[in-house]
N, C-alpha and C positions, 0 to 999 in steps of 0.2 A: 167363313165362320164355322167354328167347331160346334158340334152338338153338345148337349148337356150331359147325356148318359152314354156309356160305352158298355156293350155286353161282351162277356168273355166266356169261353168254354174250355174246361179242363180236358185234356186228351187222355188222362189216365183214369179218372173216375166218371167222366162224361157228364158232370154237373155244370150248370150254367149259373153265372152270377153277373150282377150289374154294378158298376161303379161310376162315380162322377168323373167326368173327363178332366175337370180342373184339378181335382186331387191327384189324379194320375200324372198330370203334367208336372206338378210340384214335386212329386215323390220320385220320379224316375231319374233324377240326377245321379244319386249314389246308392240307390236301392233297386231291388227287382220285385216283380209281381209273382205271387204264389196263389194257388187255389185255397180258399178258406175252408174247404171240406177235407182235403187230403194232404195239404201242404206240398203239392207237386209244383215244380217250376214250369211244367209243360202246359202253358196256357195259350190259347189261340184267340185273337181278337175277332169278335163278331161284327156288329155294325154300330155306327155312331148315329144317334138320333136325338131329337129335341124332346120327344115325349117318351115316357116310360112304357106306355101301352104298346107303341110300335116296337120297342126294343124287346118286349117279352111276349110277342104275338106268335111265337112258335107253336106248332101243333104238338099235341101229346097223344100218345097211343095207349089205350087201356083195353084190358081183356073184359069183354061183356058177353056172358053166357057162352063161353068157350071160343068166341071169335075176337080177333083184335080189331078194334074200331078206332077211328081218328076222332079226337075231341079238341075243341078250342077253348 
């Protein structure tokens, strides 16, 4: 069974985005996937999950009082 959501990461601008797996399956016959932020074709598939929370559960790093800390 395929997951509902698929996460992608652009290798040129390093942004992540999530798309529905069913829409990607329909679209990939005669088209290609690009980054919605920078229009680059260099997109890497992340993971396929059923819930959007699992798909976007990556850690982020922020600068807090001069030190870089990990946030969820």
